[in-house]
C-alpha positions in Angstrom: -72.3 -73.0 -40.8 -73.3 -76.6 -40.2 -71.5 -79.1 -38.0 -73.1 -82.5 -38.7 -72.4 -85.8 -36.9 -70.5 -86.8 -33.8 -67.3 -87.1 -35.8 -67.4 -83.5 -36.9 -66.1 -80.4 -35.1 -65.4 -76.8 -36.0 -63.5 -74.0 -34.3 -64.5 -70.5 -35.4 -62.3 -67.6 -34.5 -63.2 -63.9 -34.8 -66.0 -64.8 -37.3 -69.1 -63.0 -38.6 -72.3 -65.0 -39.0 -74.6 -62.4 -40.5 -77.9 -62.2 -42.5 -78.3 -65.9 -42.9 -81.7 -67.5 -43.2 -82.8 -71.1 -42.8 -85.5 -73.4 -41.5 -83.3 -74.0 -38.3 -80.0 -72.7 -37.1 -79.4 -70.0 -39.7 -76.1 -68.8 -38.1 -74.9 -72.1 -36.8 -76.5 -75.6 -36.8 -74.8 -78.2 -34.7 -76.2 -81.7 -35.1 -74.4 -84.2 -32.7 -71.1 -82.4 -33.4 -68.9 -79.9 -31.6 -68.5 -76.2 -32.3 -66.1 -73.9 -30.4 -66.5 -70.2 -30.9 -64.0 -67.4 -30.0 -65.0 -63.8 -30.5 -67.8 -64.5 -33.1 -70.4 -62.0 -34.0 -74.0 -63.1 -34.8 -76.3 -60.5 -36.4 -79.6 -60.4 -38.4 -79.9 -64.2 -38.7 -83.5 -65.5 -39.3 -85.0 -69.0 -38.9 -88.5 -70.0 -39.7 -88.5 -72.7 -37.1 -85.8 -72.8 -34.3 -82.6 -71.0 -33.4 -81.9 -68.1 -35.7 -78.4 -67.7 -34.3 -77.8 -71.3 -33.1 -79.7 -74.5 -33.2 -78.0 -77.3 -31.3 -79.3 -80.9 -31.5 -77.4 -83.3 -29.2 -74.1 -81.5 -29.8 -71.7 -79.3 -27.8 -71.4 -75.6 -28.4 -68.8 -73.6 -26.4 -69.1 -69.8 -26.8 -66.1 -67.7 -25.7 -65.3 -64.0 -25.9 -61.5 -64.0 -25.4 -59.2 -66.8 -26.3 -57.3 -68.5 -29.2 -55.1 -65.4 -29.6 -57.8 -62.8 -29.2 -58.6 -60.5 -26.3 -60.6 -57.4 -25.3 -63.7 -58.7 -27.1 -66.8 -56.6 -26.6 -69.9 -58.5 -25.5 -72.9 -57.7 -27.6 -76.5 -59.0 -27.8 -77.5 -62.4 -26.3 -77.7 -65.2 -28.8 -81.2 -66.4 -29.9 -80.4 -70.1 -29.3 -82.4 -73.3 -29.3 -80.9 -76.3 -27.5 -82.4 -79.7 -28.1 -80.6 -82.3 -25.9 -77.1 -80.8 -26.3 -74.7 -78.8 -24.2 -74.3 -75.0 -24.4 -71.4 -73.5 -22.5 -69.9 -70.1 -22.0 -71.5 -66.7 -22.2 -74.3 -66.9 -24.8 -73.6 -63.6 -26.4 -72.3 -62.2 -29.7 -68.8 -60.7 -29.5 -67.0 -58.1 -31.6 -64.0 -55.8 -31.9 -61.6 -58.5 -30.6 -57.9 -57.6 -30.8 -55.0 -60.0 -31.5 -52.6 -60.8 -28.6 
């Protein structure tokens, strides 16, 4: 998933970012954009350079377990994240097994 430019934004809800590979940001690459995540699972992502799960360059990434109509999310592994001049917020963990409100 790529969010590219300051005019771009994405909201991902109850998503699975799995077994992706890239030079940078295999699960999520944010380049001067905004990404808001609710209850998303990151697993088995690989990057040959930076941020297998998330690579953020000058953007804003907000990670949330519960929210956007989902609750009881189970916190999993911490995200393997590289932040290059951007903003990371929320608990930097993978989430799973969310239920709808």
